[in-house]
C-alpha atoms as a printed R data frame, in Angstrom:
    type eleno elety resid chain resno       x      y       z
1   ATOM     1    CA   MET     A     1   0.083  0.001  -0.051
2   ATOM     2    CA   ALA     A     2   1.396  3.571  -0.894
3   ATOM     3    CA   PHE     A     3   2.252  6.072   1.805
4   ATOM     4    CA   TRP     A     4   3.284  9.540   1.456
5   ATOM     5    CA   ASN     A     5   3.999 11.833   4.138
6   ATOM     6    CA   ARG     A     6   3.658 15.179   2.657
7   ATOM     7    CA   GLY     A     7   4.249 17.197   5.975
8   ATOM     8    CA   ALA     A     8   2.758 20.375   6.746
9   ATOM     9    CA   MET     A     9   0.322 21.938   4.126
10  ATOM    10    CA   ALA     A    10   1.256 25.647   3.099
11  ATOM    11    CA   LEU     A    11  -1.828 27.323   4.135
12  ATOM    12    CA   ASP     A    12  -0.245 30.742   5.323
13  ATOM    13    CA   ASP     A    13  -3.255 32.608   4.798
14  ATOM    14    CA   VAL     A    14  -5.114 30.737   7.435
15  ATOM    15    CA   PRO     A    15  -4.428 33.229  10.533
16  ATOM    16    CA   ALA     A    16  -3.732 30.428  13.035
17  ATOM    17    CA   ILE     A    17  -1.481 28.751  10.727
18  ATOM    18    CA   ALA     A    18   0.559 31.823   9.840
19  ATOM    19    CA   ALA     A    19   1.045 32.644  13.581
20  ATOM    20    CA   GLY     A    20   2.431 28.828  14.329
21  ATOM    21    CA   LYS     A    21  -0.372 28.186  16.508
22  ATOM    22    CA   LEU     A    22  -1.930 25.554  14.155
23  ATOM    23    CA   GLU     A    23  -0.438 22.877  11.704
24  ATOM    24    CA   VAL     A    24  -2.164 20.622   9.302
25  ATOM    25    CA   ARG     A    25  -0.085 17.743   8.022
26  ATOM    26    CA   GLN     A    26  -1.076 15.547   4.941
27  ATOM    27    CA   PHE     A    27  -0.511 11.884   4.437
28  ATOM    28    CA   VAL     A    28  -1.437 10.209   1.043
29  ATOM    29    CA   VAL     A    29  -2.401  6.491   1.700
30  ATOM    30    CA   GLY     A    30  -3.562  3.827  -0.374
31  ATOM    31    CA   ALA     A    31  -4.159  2.297  -3.877
32  ATOM    32    CA   ILE     A    32  -6.511  5.497  -4.817
33  ATOM    33    CA   SER     A    33  -4.348  7.986  -2.969
34  ATOM    34    CA   THR     A    34  -6.775  9.106   0.037
35  ATOM    35    CA   ASN     A    35  -5.671 12.254   1.674
36  ATOM    36    CA   VAL     A    36  -5.348 11.821   5.335
37  ATOM    37    CA   TYR     A    37  -4.901 15.107   7.633
38  ATOM    38    CA   GLY     A    38  -3.433 15.321  10.803
39  ATOM    39    CA   VAL     A    39  -4.559 18.725  12.794
40  ATOM    40    CA   VAL     A    40  -2.039 19.654  15.173
41  ATOM    41    CA   SER     A    41  -2.785 22.243  17.974
42  ATOM    42    CA   GLU     A    42  -1.243 22.751  21.368
43  ATOM    43    CA   GLY     A    43   0.770 19.482  21.178
44  ATOM    44    CA   ALA     A    44  -2.508 17.418  20.361
45  ATOM    45    CA   ALA     A    45  -3.602 15.973  17.079
46  ATOM    46    CA   MET     A    46  -6.843 15.031  15.387
47  ATOM    47    CA   VAL     A    47  -6.574 12.774  12.554
48  ATOM    48    CA   VAL     A    48  -9.050 12.968   9.790
49  ATOM    49    CA   ASP     A    49  -9.964  9.866   7.526
50  ATOM    50    CA   PRO     A    50  -7.055  7.493   8.015
51  ATOM    51    CA   ALA     A    51  -7.523  5.510   5.155
52  ATOM    52    CA   GLY     A    52  -5.039  2.768   5.772
53  ATOM    53    CA   GLU     A    53  -1.605  2.028   7.530
54  ATOM    54    CA   GLY     A    54  -2.568  3.477  10.837
55  ATOM    55    CA   ASP     A    55   0.635  2.551  12.438
56  ATOM    56    CA   ARG     A    56   2.737  4.588  10.194
57  ATOM    57    CA   ILE     A    57   0.603  7.543  10.553
58  ATOM    58    CA   ALA     A    58   0.834  7.129  14.198
59  ATOM    59    CA   LYS     A    59   4.630  6.994  13.911
60  ATOM    60    CA   ALA     A    60   4.642 10.037  11.670
61  ATOM    61    CA   LEU     A    61   2.883 11.815  14.368
62  ATOM    62    CA   ALA     A    62   4.820 10.577  17.508
63  ATOM    63    CA   ASP     A    63   5.914 13.963  18.352
64  ATOM    64    CA   VAL     A    64   2.368 14.861  19.409
65  ATOM    65    CA   ARG     A    65  -0.665 13.351  21.150
66  ATOM    66    CA   VAL     A    66  -3.190 11.829  18.929
67  ATOM    67    CA   GLU     A    67  -6.401 12.346  20.856
68  ATOM    68    CA   LEU     A    68  -9.087 11.887  18.406
69  ATOM    69    CA   VAL     A    69  -9.776 10.135  14.980
70  ATOM    70    CA   VAL     A    70 -12.667 11.178  12.872
71  ATOM    71    CA   ALA     A    71 -14.230 10.070   9.531
72  ATOM    72    CA   THR     A    72 -16.043 12.095   7.085
73  ATOM    73    CA   HIS     A    73 -17.768  9.076   5.744
74  ATOM    74    CA   GLY     A    74 -17.803  5.260   6.164
75  ATOM    75    CA   HIS     A    75 -16.258  4.113   2.867
76  ATOM    76    CA   ALA     A    76 -13.133  1.526   3.410
77  ATOM    77    CA   ASP     A    77 -10.845  4.055   1.589
78  ATOM    78    CA   HIS     A    78 -11.484  6.573   4.279
79  ATOM    79    CA   VAL     A    79 -11.685  4.472   7.522
80  ATOM    80    CA   GLY     A    80  -9.527  1.435   6.778
81  ATOM    81    CA   GLY     A    81  -6.587  2.653   8.927
82  ATOM    82    CA   CYS     A    82  -8.743  3.721  11.836
83  ATOM    83    CA   GLN     A    83  -8.456  0.590  13.819
84  ATOM    84    CA   ALA     A    84  -4.742  0.412  13.810
85  ATOM    85    CA   LEU     A    85  -4.416  4.076  14.634
86  ATOM    86    CA   VAL     A    86  -6.732  3.657  17.476
87  ATOM    87    CA   ASP     A    87  -4.792  0.848  18.760
88  ATOM    88    CA   VAL     A    88  -1.537  2.401  18.585
89  ATOM    89    CA   THR     A    89  -2.382  5.746  20.044
90  ATOM    90    CA   GLY     A    90  -5.485  5.109  22.364
91  ATOM    91    CA   ALA     A    91  -7.420  7.918  20.527
92  ATOM    92    CA   LYS     A    92 -10.981  8.253  20.587
93  ATOM    93    CA   PHE     A    93 -12.900  7.493  17.161
94  ATOM    94    CA   ALA     A    94 -15.911  9.498  15.984
95  ATOM    95    CA   MET     A    95 -18.291  9.629  13.169
96  ATOM    96    CA   ALA     A    96 -21.829 10.088  12.016
97  ATOM    97    CA   GLU     A    97 -24.427  7.391  13.057
98  ATOM    98    CA   ALA     A    98 -25.901  6.804   9.475
99  ATOM    99    CA   ASP     A    99 -22.663  5.487   8.335
100 ATOM   100    CA   VAL     A   100 -21.713  3.232  11.096
101 ATOM   101    CA   ASP     A   101 -22.797  0.174   9.728
102 ATOM   102    CA   LEU     A   102 -21.107  1.057   6.161
103 ATOM   103    CA   ALA     A   103 -17.761  1.538   8.290
104 ATOM   104    CA   ARG     A   104 -18.591 -1.506  10.456
105 ATOM   105    CA   HIS     A   105 -18.338 -3.498   7.225
106 ATOM   106    CA   ALA     A   106 -16.228 -1.283   5.137
107 ATOM   107    CA   ARG     A   107 -14.048 -4.161   3.500
108 ATOM   108    CA   ARG     A   108 -17.269 -6.085   2.387
109 ATOM   109    CA   ASN     A   109 -18.680 -2.976   0.756
110 ATOM   110    CA   HIS     A   110 -15.300 -1.754  -0.810
111 ATOM   111    CA   ALA     A   111 -15.091 -1.008  -4.692
112 ATOM   112    CA   PHE     A   112 -12.654 -1.437  -7.188
113 ATOM   113    CA   GLY     A   113 -11.409 -4.905  -5.788
114 ATOM   114    CA   ILE     A   114  -8.875 -3.175  -3.515
115 ATOM   115    CA   GLN     A   115  -8.119 -4.837  -0.227
116 ATOM   116    CA   TYR     A   116  -8.159 -2.639   2.970
117 ATOM   117    CA   ASP     A   117  -6.591 -2.891   6.200
118 ATOM   118    CA   ALA     A   118  -9.438 -3.395   8.326
119 ATOM   119    CA   ASP     A   119 -13.101 -2.514   9.129
120 ATOM   120    CA   ALA     A   120 -13.552  0.725  11.322
121 ATOM   121    CA   PRO     A   121 -13.979  0.122  15.094
122 ATOM   122    CA   GLU     A   122 -17.157  0.955  16.976
123 ATOM   123    CA   PRO     A   123 -17.077  4.551  17.330
124 ATOM   124    CA   ASP     A   124 -16.765  6.161  20.745
125 ATOM   125    CA   ARG     A   125 -18.797  9.220  19.803
126 ATOM   126    CA   ILE     A   126 -21.411  9.725  17.256
127 ATOM   127    CA   LEU     A   127 -21.488 13.077  15.634
128 ATOM   128    CA   ALA     A   128 -24.530 15.030  14.314
129 ATOM   129    CA   ALA     A   129 -24.935 18.142  12.527
130 ATOM   130    CA   GLY     A   130 -24.259 21.159  14.868
131 ATOM   131    CA   ASP     A   131 -21.800 19.251  17.159
132 ATOM   132    CA   GLU     A   132 -18.362 20.597  17.776
133 ATOM   133    CA   VAL     A   133 -15.082 18.281  17.828
134 ATOM   134    CA   SER     A   134 -11.797 19.934  19.153
135 ATOM   135    CA   VAL     A   135  -8.041 19.380  19.509
136 ATOM   136    CA   GLY     A   136  -6.162 21.847  21.450
137 ATOM   137    CA   ALA     A   137  -7.511 25.244  20.702
138 ATOM   138    CA   ALA     A   138  -8.797 24.259  17.141
139 ATOM   139    CA   ARG     A   139 -12.550 23.897  16.976
140 ATOM   140    CA   PHE     A   140 -14.608 22.162  14.176
141 ATOM   141    CA   ARG     A   141 -18.392 22.438  13.521
142 ATOM   142    CA   VAL     A   142 -20.068 19.480  11.926
143 ATOM   143    CA   LEU     A   143 -21.948 19.991   8.909
144 ATOM   144    CA   ALA     A   144 -24.418 17.019   7.445
145 ATOM   145    CA   ALA     A   145 -23.160 16.257   3.963
146 ATOM   146    CA   PRO     A   146 -25.354 13.345   2.775
147 ATOM   147    CA   GLY     A   147 -25.217 12.395  -0.756
148 ATOM   148    CA   HIS     A   148 -21.741 10.397  -1.286
149 ATOM   149    CA   THR     A   149 -22.999  8.271   1.609
150 ATOM   150    CA   PRO     A   150 -26.026  8.687   3.991
151 ATOM   151    CA   GLY     A   151 -23.803  9.897   6.996
152 ATOM   152    CA   GLY     A   152 -21.351 12.070   5.217
153 ATOM   153    CA   ILE     A   153 -20.197 15.002   7.147
154 ATOM   154    CA   VAL     A   154 -17.937 17.935   6.672
155 ATOM   155    CA   PHE     A   155 -15.588 19.450   9.517
156 ATOM   156    CA   LEU     A   156 -16.002 23.322   9.358
157 ATOM   157    CA   GLY     A   157 -13.210 25.054  11.081
158 ATOM   158    CA   GLU     A   158 -13.693 27.689  13.727
159 ATOM   159    CA   GLY     A   159 -11.437 29.557  16.326
160 ATOM   160    CA   ASP     A   160  -7.929 28.642  15.473
161 ATOM   161    CA   ALA     A   161  -9.152 26.346  12.902
162 ATOM   162    CA   GLU     A   162 -10.932 29.073  11.022
163 ATOM   163    CA   GLY     A   163 -10.350 29.076   7.343
164 ATOM   164    CA   ILE     A   164 -10.093 25.285   6.811
165 ATOM   165    CA   ALA     A   165 -12.753 22.688   6.197
166 ATOM   166    CA   PHE     A   166 -12.234 18.889   5.803
167 ATOM   167    CA   VAL     A   167 -14.969 17.704   3.107
168 ATOM   168    CA   GLY     A   168 -14.048 14.114   2.366
169 ATOM   169    CA   ASP     A   169 -15.369 12.967  -0.808
170 ATOM   170    CA   THR     A   170 -18.370 15.522  -0.828
171 ATOM   171    CA   ILE     A   171 -16.505 18.060  -2.676
172 ATOM   172    CA   PHE     A   172 -13.422 17.760  -5.017
173 ATOM   173    CA   ALA     A   173 -11.290 20.463  -7.000
174 ATOM   174    CA   GLY     A   174 -13.723 21.203  -9.776
175 ATOM   175    CA   SER     A   175 -15.969 18.256  -9.032
176 ATOM   176    CA   ALA     A   176 -18.194 16.464  -6.575
177 ATOM   177    CA   GLY     A   177 -18.351 13.019  -5.003
178 ATOM   178    CA   ARG     A   178 -19.719  9.642  -6.752
179 ATOM   179    CA   THR     A   179 -22.997  8.529  -6.007
180 ATOM   180    CA   ASP     A   180 -22.876  5.039  -7.790
181 ATOM   181    CA   LEU     A   181 -21.004  3.545  -4.680
182 ATOM   182    CA   PRO     A   182 -22.555  1.974  -1.695
183 ATOM   183    CA   GLY     A   183 -24.885  4.412   0.116
184 ATOM   184    CA   GLY     A   184 -24.820  7.187  -2.816
185 ATOM   185    CA   ASN     A   185 -27.797  9.305  -3.648
186 ATOM   186    CA   ALA     A   186 -27.564 11.909  -6.364
187 ATOM   187    CA   SER     A   187 -30.512 14.167  -5.298
188 ATOM   188    CA   GLU     A   188 -29.138 14.200  -1.650
189 ATOM   189    CA   LEU     A   189 -25.760 15.228  -2.820
190 ATOM   190    CA   MET     A   190 -26.830 17.914  -5.042
191 ATOM   191    CA   ALA     A   191 -29.022 19.363  -2.088
192 ATOM   192    CA   THR     A   192 -26.090 19.129   0.180
193 ATOM   193    CA   LEU     A   193 -23.761 21.001  -2.220
194 ATOM   194    CA   ALA     A   194 -26.348 23.774  -2.694
195 ATOM   195    CA   ARG     A   195 -26.346 23.906   1.203
196 ATOM   196    CA   LEU     A   196 -22.729 24.026   1.709
197 ATOM   197    CA   GLY     A   197 -22.255 26.744  -0.839
198 ATOM   198    CA   GLN     A   198 -23.928 28.943   1.545
199 ATOM   199    CA   GLU     A   199 -22.672 27.580   5.025
200 ATOM   200    CA   VAL     A   200 -18.986 27.390   3.984
201 ATOM   201    CA   PRO     A   201 -17.477 30.681   3.756
202 ATOM   202    CA   PRO     A   202 -15.894 31.416   0.378
203 ATOM   203    CA   LYS     A   203 -12.449 32.077   1.753
204 ATOM   204    CA   THR     A   204 -12.246 28.612   3.381
205 ATOM   205    CA   HIS     A   205  -9.639 26.210   2.181
206 ATOM   206    CA   VAL     A   206 -11.727 22.955   1.211
207 ATOM   207    CA   LEU     A   207  -9.398 19.899   1.932
208 ATOM   208    CA   CYS     A   208 -10.528 17.070  -0.176
209 ATOM   209    CA   GLY     A   209 -10.652 13.429   0.505
210 ATOM   210    CA   HIS     A   210  -8.630 12.743  -2.840
211 ATOM   211    CA   GLY     A   211  -6.657 15.306  -4.969
212 ATOM   212    CA   ASP     A   212  -5.807 18.949  -4.691
213 ATOM   213    CA   ASP     A   213  -7.136 21.274  -2.164
214 ATOM   214    CA   THR     A   214  -9.227 24.285  -3.233
215 ATOM   215    CA   THR     A   215 -11.309 27.139  -1.900
216 ATOM   216    CA   MET     A   216 -14.877 27.463  -1.743
217 ATOM   217    CA   ALA     A   217 -14.728 30.747  -3.665
218 ATOM   218    CA   TRP     A   218 -12.934 28.823  -6.500
219 ATOM   219    CA   GLU     A   219 -15.521 26.211  -6.381
220 ATOM   220    CA   LEU     A   220 -18.423 28.569  -6.511
221 ATOM   221    CA   GLU     A   221 -16.950 30.269  -9.468
222 ATOM   222    CA   HIS     A   222 -15.827 27.248 -11.529
223 ATOM   223    CA   ASN     A   223 -17.214 23.969 -10.113
224 ATOM   224    CA   PRO     A   224 -20.265 22.924 -12.187
225 ATOM   225    CA   PHE     A   225 -21.684 21.388  -9.189
226 ATOM   226    CA   LEU     A   226 -21.572 24.295  -7.144
227 ATOM   227    CA   ARG     A   227 -21.453 27.276  -9.415
228 ATOM   228    CA   ARG     A   228 -23.903 30.025  -8.429
């Protein structure tokens, strides 16, 4: 399985990152290059969508305390490394209720004939729209984002995390998530995208589950699924 540690992301227009109070580290994992993110604040870390090789992600974050692991949705290419990461670090695991069963049987529901490390563990916390998760001084508000899967969620940064959002496979640079995979619903996805276009501030850096990061402003101008 491929593993790239890309280190800290250059997001210098995010105030807390520019001030050295927040760090976002990126890892690329697996056969279809899933982006895994480590959010570091005050010596603690939250890991978003550990797709696989949780033990290697843990080693790459050995200089901080990994306190929380979160999933934007339950597909295997986003939760395959959760169990190993939780086992190594003792972190808590959180995701939305509607995707728990999908994640619980992630390997059975995988696509493209790819083998993944493990199914996701049972969550220690169930997340719903309006909830908040935090690590150090960084806070994230949970936004419901069904469509790619029933329990898809977005983590919108607030406080020291203002200016970034983790969107999983709901939005891609210039595109949007597939709906022909387990749990997909095209009409729900379009409704989600319309709402996120209003809820996510234009200057926000959108950190996607695959491919390049982007900004909501660029997507609203150019993405055919989001263009106003």
